[in-house]
N, C-alpha and C positions, 0 to 999 in steps of 0.2 A: 589500673587492669595488664594494660597490654605489658606492661614490667613486669607485671607475675608472670603471664603465659610466657611472655621470653624466657625466665630465668625458670620456670619447670620446663621447657620444652631444651635449656641449654642444659639445665642442669639434670634430669632425669636419664640422659641415656650415660653420661657419667658416674652416676650413683650404679647404676644399673653394671657398666664395668668393673664396678669396685667391687658389688656382690659377688661375681659371676667368678670373679680374681680368689676371692676369697674361700668360694663355698667350691673352687678347683681341688682345694687341698683339704676338703673334708670329707667325710662318706656316710656323716649321718642325715636321716632320715625326718622330715615333720615340716619346721617351717620352712624348710628350701624346699620342697616342692608347691607350697604355698606363692613363697616369692619367684618360681622362677614362671610358673603359670601367667600368676599378676603382670609380672614382667616381660612376659613373653606376649601376650595379648593383648596389654596396655600400652608396648613399645609399637604394636603394629600397627595400633591406631594411631598413634601420636606420628610416626613415620609417613601413612599414610599424607592426615593434617600438614605436613613438615612437607612433602615433596608438593603437593597441592598448591601452597602457597609459596612455594620456591618459583613453582609454573609461572602462575601469578606477576610475580614480580617481575620476573622477564617478558612477558606478555600476555596473552586474554586466554589462558588456558586451555587445558585438552581437549577435545575433540574425539568424538566417537568414530570419526570418518576415518575411511584406508586412506592410502597412499593416491587412490586415482579420482577422489573427489574435491573440488574447489571447499577452500574453509575461509574464513576472514583473514585479512592482514593481521600479524601477531599470533594467532590462533596455529597451535600443533595437532598434526596429523597422528592418530589412536598408534601408541607404541608397539601394539599389535597387534597384528591384522585379525579381523571379525570372522575369519574362518578355521583360524587357527589358534589364536589367543588366551581359547577356551581352555584347549590343553595344559597350559602354561599354568593359568590360575587353577585347573584344579589337582595340576601335579604339589605347587606350592600346599595348597588346604591340605593335601594328603600328608604332607611335611609337616606339617602344621599337627596335626590329629596324631602320626607316628611319633613325635616329640612328646607328646602330650603323655598319650599312653606307656611310653619309656618313663617320662617324671611320675606316673601315678601308680602304676603298678611293677610290684617286684616282677624277676625276672622269674620265678617258681609258680606264679597264678598266671603265668601268659601260656597261652595252647604254643608248641614250635611254629606252626605259618604265624598265629598271628604275631609273637614276635619277633621272627623274623620279615612280614611284613612292616612293620614298623619302623623297622630298622633300614629298611630298602627306603622306603617313605620319606623317613627322614633325611640319609642321602640325599636321595631324587628332589625332593623340595630345597634343598640348599644349592645344588646344582643349580635348579631353575631361579633360586632367587638371587644366584650373581650375574647370571649372565641378562636377569632381569636390572639388576641395577647397573650391568652395565651397560646396557641398551639407555636406560635414561640419563644419563650423565650427562649425556652432551646437551639437555636444556636445563640445566638446573642449577639455582644460586649455591655457590660453595661453601659457604659456611654451612646453610639447611642440609646440604647434601652430606657434606662431612658428618653431619649427628644421621642422618639414614646411614651411611657406610657405618656409623658407630656401630647402629643396634641390629645390622646386617653381621659385624663382628663378634657382639654378644650373642646372635643366636647360633654361630659356631661353634662356640667356645661351651656354650648349652650343651648340642647337640654332642661334642668331642666328651664333654664330663658325661653324658649321661651315657653315650654309648661305651666309653669303659668302664664306666659303675657297672653296664650291663654284665660287658666282657668278666670283670673281676668277678661279681655274685654267679655268675656262670660255673666258670673254670670251679669257687670253692664247692658248689653246689655238688657239681663233679668227683672232686677228689672228696669231700666230706661223707657221701654217699658209696665212692669206692664203684663209678659208676663201669662196667663190664661194656664197651662199645662191641656192637653187632658188627663192625667192619674194620676192616685193617685201615684205612682211609682213617674213617670216624677216630680212630685211638692213633693217627698222626695228626689231625687236626687237633683232636686235642694236645696233644704237646708242644703244637703250634703254639694253640690260645695262652698256654698255662706260661710260656716265654712274656708274648706280646700283654698279659695282667700284670708283671710283674714289673713292665717298662716304666721310664718316668712321664711324667703328665709333656714333657718337650718333644719326648723319642714318638710317645703316640700319635701325639699331634704330626708327626713327621709322616707317620705311616698308616693316615688315620683313614686316606680311602681302598688302602689294601685289607686292612684290620676290619672293613664293614664287611667286602665280601669275603672274607674267612670266618667272620662273625656269624654271616647270615649260613653259611657253608658249614659250619660246627654246628648250630640248632638244627637246620634239616637232616644232616648225616651222622654227626658223633651220636646220634641217640642211641641209647642202650639201657641194659636192665640196672638198676640196682645190684650194688656189689652183695647188699644183704640178700636180694633174693638169687639171687647167683650163687650164692653159696649153699642153700638148701636144694637148690634145682639143679647144679649141674653134676648133680651126684644120680646112681643108679639104682634100683629097686629097694627106695628106702619111702618114707609116708612122703616126703615133697619134688622125689627122684623126678626129674625129668628127661633123661642121658637113656638110650637105646643101649644094652650093654651086645659085646660080641657074639652074637647069639642068634639064630634063623629067626623069622619074625614068620607068624600068620597072622593073616588080617580078615578083619569080617568088618562092616559097617552098614550104616542104616540112612546116611544122609548126601548130600551131593558131596563138598567137598572132606569130611566123612572117610566117604569111598577114595576120591579123586587121591585121599594121600596114602592109599594104597596100590598106587601105578607103579614104574620102574623107578628106581633109587636117583636115577641118574636126572629122571626128569621132575619128579616129583620131590627131591629131594626131604625124605625123613627126618624128624631131628629128633624125637624120645619119643615114649611112651609115654600117654594121659587117665588118667582117669574117666570114664562117660556113665551116670547111670550105674554105678557097679562095675564097669566093665574097661578093663584094657582095652585102648584104642591106639595105634598108630597116627603120632601128631605130623603135619609140618606147618611151614609158617603159615603157608594159607589157610590152612585150618584155623591155625592162632588169631589170627586178622581175623577174620571173619566173624571168630566165636567174642574175638576182643570187642568187635564192632558191634554185634546182637546184645551181649552185656550192658554196653557204654547206652544203646538205644533203650533197653528194656529198667536204667538206670534213669536216664533224662529225661523217656517218652513209651515211658509203661502203657498205656493204651492204644500206641501206634504198635509197639513191640506185638502185642497180642494179636493186630490185626495180621501183624507180616509174618507172626510164629504161626498163627493157624493159616494164612495160603500157604507156606514154606510146607508143614506136618502133609498138607491137603496135597499137594502137587510134585514136591522133593522128593518124598518119601517114596512113590511110585517109581517115579522115573527111576531112583537109586536103586532099586532092583533089577533092572537092566543093564546095573553094572559091574560086570560078572568076571574081566578081567583083566590085565592088567595094562593092555592096550586102551582099554574102553577108558580106564583111570584115568590114563594121561589123556586122552582127549579132554574129559570133563576136566583137568586140573588146568587145560590151556585155555579152555572155553570159559572158564573162572575169573583170569588173570585180570580181564576189564573193572570186573568185581571187585576182585581186591584191591587194584590202585586206587579205587574211588572208595573204599573200606579204609586204609589207610590215610587216603586228603581226608578224609573228614577226624578220622582219630587222632592226626596230628594238629587239624585245625578245631577241635574241640575239646579234648585232654592234654594238662598240664604234664602228663606223664603217659604218654600212647605205649613208650616200649614197656613198661612196667605193667601195663593193663594183657599186653599180649604176652609177655613172658609168664603169665601166672597163669593163664589158661589150661583146665585139662589138668593141672594140678590136686582138685581135691580140696582145696583151701585157699582160696585166693582171695578169699576179703579179708581174712587174716593177716596175710602177707600185701595185701597192697593198701591197705592203714600204716604201712612201714615206710612207705612213699617218702 
């Protein structure tokens, strides 16, 4: 029986390494996901057992005591201080969770915040794991520690492969949908990530830390509406038109964000005309975000939306009647900024295509266009 366990503990890391190397050159999903998840968590358990066996060989095991407490001869103090060790363990657990999310879910199914957080947690988990292994290397038997180190190497290979696949898929989707980036920085990131996605595996591994940072920025700041939507909305005077033509703008509105869009152009930054209850109104990004947020709440939490909408109709409308000048509209716009940031965060957290939802607000045909995303 001891020989069987020895063969399992010796053979598993090498088998896992072979599988990971083969999967480096494949982009297919399915059985690969099962092998990754099984290998990751099974390997973690076996690594913990192997390290415990290694320490027992050299001494009497590890105690939970800190450095300032006496322990029996041959025993070891805790490798992590009790006051701060939980933070390291939490980071490593979040790293495993992030890696699992990247492995199970396709990029287009994840919201920008969850996608970026998963990549960040994976990277931080690897860093914490490396430092932990270095910390433990002082009192660990040679052969068993090599096996533990081999497991860490496999986790790093798996993370590199997963994040590289994530980048390739994000770039492919952006090109396929002809995404129109909202900012110049987002467009620049798109070009950078396009080059990164074509790098060989070896080259990508060399710049892995930098690629992680750029991918997180690309996910959060590189958002934009799809080209399909922009083709119709970046026009004026037509059914799906969203642009303001060069003509004097007359304004009238009924609700806080709607009224705020009528402030001075340099402050509220009007974007285009929109349709609300059959009337033509001026909309800015703040108004689009507020309406997109309400649209998402109505879709996911209809009862809660009904309550919120009722309260807003009751109190927001009377207040808006006092906003009779552009200066007052500017003030409302500024006061609404914190809510705007909250709405954006929730949209990026809960919607897999937040900029698509924002772009089609007040178009009059948002449902049919959103379905094209």
